[in-house]
C-alpha positions, 0 to 999 in steps of 0.5 A: 504197504502195511503196518500194524499199530498196537493200541492197548489200554495203558499205552495211549498218549494223552489227548492234549499231545498233538502235532505242534503248530510250529515249523519242523526244526533241525532239532530232529535227531537220528542216532543208533542206540543199544539196549540189552544187546539190541541195536535200535535206530532212533529218530527223535521228532521235535514237532510231536516231542516223541521218538521212534525206536526201531530195528530194520529187517528183523527177518521175522515174518516177511522173508521176501528178498528186497522187501523192507520191514521196520518194528519198534516203538513210538515213545512219548516220555517215560510212560507210553510206548506204542508198538508198530510193525511196518512192511513195504509192499512186495510189488511197486513199493515206491508208489504203493499206498500205505495201510494201517491196521488196528485190532479191536477189543478194545485193547487187543494186540494187533498181532492177532489179526496180523498172524491170523488174517491180514499180513505177510505171514501166517501159521499153517497146520499148527506149525511153530514158525510162520510161513509167507502168506501169499494173499498178504496185503502186543508188545506195547507197554507203559504206565501212562493211561488213556481210556477212550478212543477219542484220547487215542486219536492224537497218538495215531496222528503223532505216529504218522507225523513222526513216521513221515519225517523219519521215512520221507520216501513214504510221504505223499502216499494215499493212506487207508485205515483198516480195522475190525470189531471195536474198530467200529470205534477206532476207524471213524474216530481216527479218520475224522481226527485226521480230516480235522487236522488236515483242515487245520493245516489247510487253514494255516493253523497247524504246520504238519504233514497232511495225511492223504486219507482215501479209505476206511475199511471196517470188518464186523465193526461195532459202531453204535450200541442203540442200533446194534444191541437190538439187532443182536437180539433179532439175529439170535432169533432169526438168522440163516444158520440156526435159531438160538433162542425161542420166541418167548425169550426173544420177546422178553429181550426186546422188552428189556431193550425197549424199557432198560437198555435204550433209555440208558443209551439215550441218556448216555448220548444226551448227558455224555458223562462217564458215569451215565455211559458206564451205567448204560453199558452195565445196564445192557450187560445185566439186562441182555448180554449176561442173560443171553450168555447164560442161555447159550452156554446152557443150551449150546455147550461150547458156543462161540459168539464169533461163529454161531455155526455148529460146529463153529470155527475160530482162528488159532493162537499159535502166534502167541507162543512164537512171539513169546520166544526170546529170540523172536522178541530180540530180533523184532526189538520188543522190550517186553514179553508178548501178551495177547489181550491188553485189557479193556477195563479203562475203556469200560469205565470210560463208557467208550466200550462196546455198549455205550458211546456212538460213533455214527457222527464220526462215521458220517463225517468220513463218508461226507468227506468223500473218503471211500468207506467199506464195511463188511461182515461175516454172516455167521458172526453174532458179536457184530452181526450183519443185520446190525452193521447193515442198519448202521451203514443205512443210517449214515448221514450223507447226501446219498443216504436215501438212495443207498438205504433203498438200494437192493443187495447184489450177489457177489460172485468169485470164480462163478460162485456166490460168496456174499451180497453187497451194495455200493453207491459213490464212496460207500460200500457194504458187504455181507459175506457168506460162511464167515465168522467174526474174523472174516479174512480167516474164513474167506480170502476175497477181492472186493470190486466195485460195480461199473 
């Protein structure tokens, strides 16, 4: 069963708001509420002081008979309203595991990945309405702002707690987090937070529903700038598609990285303040990313960072006009007009954005906890290229680190055709996917299997 959770700047819950260490009470309330002609099912959750407000079976996207869906908001106070959209499994919904999908950005609406990559419906041949996706597996609003991944993690926990209490038929399911791009921040932080809360429950320090986290999947993720910024430079100079910078510029960029970027990243890691981490991000943008963009735009007109091939491909945005239709919004219970990117300004200043804080500690903790972790990357992507993500997984701290790092990549074939290469040890798997850009499922539909 799938749901998308739309995390956007300006829609996060304050980090201090977590599940209360009090017993659930009969103060939970259920009732129907009508707003602007839309009838909502409302569940007020006493333990997290939040509420779910949703419509059932809107008829939008999932049209398979007998498959339930719910869309609406998790609300806390008047200032934070986080959009969610939940779909039951088409097969065996009584036992199917739960999967939450988070789009990257930071601040991008999850509907982008929803309609172009992952879930029950998609747009085919520029149609104006979606059709069922046979391979299936932002309306957020508010004025309460939280500007970091760490501050967002309690919101995800609150949603899960409220959801399980509202829908007890989905309790005790295996749960997985899947995400992409900036999700290299989201995924490890949210997963490690869930593990910490579970530990508090086991100690008796917290009375809440344990989340059976079994999997974390990250597609083309950005985890650690110190590792991945250098890989970006190397990828532009030496990849399997085309050389995008000359040797002189390549060496100049490496020098800038060593003398400007890396020292700033190291200071961010050592000091950890917003100012130092923002300075690290700005230094790397000024010294490396902006000069790279200038050269690429000049030498390769129409260049797309998410797919370096010539010509490149990118997912369409047909869903935007569809989600801006009033009839669709009313059916879903959306209370604001849809807009694609929610904005990343708060994350940038916090130093949480792509070129500052590392999430290697959190990623390592998740692997150490025996959660199955799968990281995959399309090899035509520059943004979070496979050279960088491979180095990330090789540097995860866990008992299998040395063996995994020294392990050779194995061809991955589907129907007799090689689609990529991978390596896997215990609960950690890495895959490089051929002929795919930043949003992998748009380019490739594949099934990942583990070796015997």
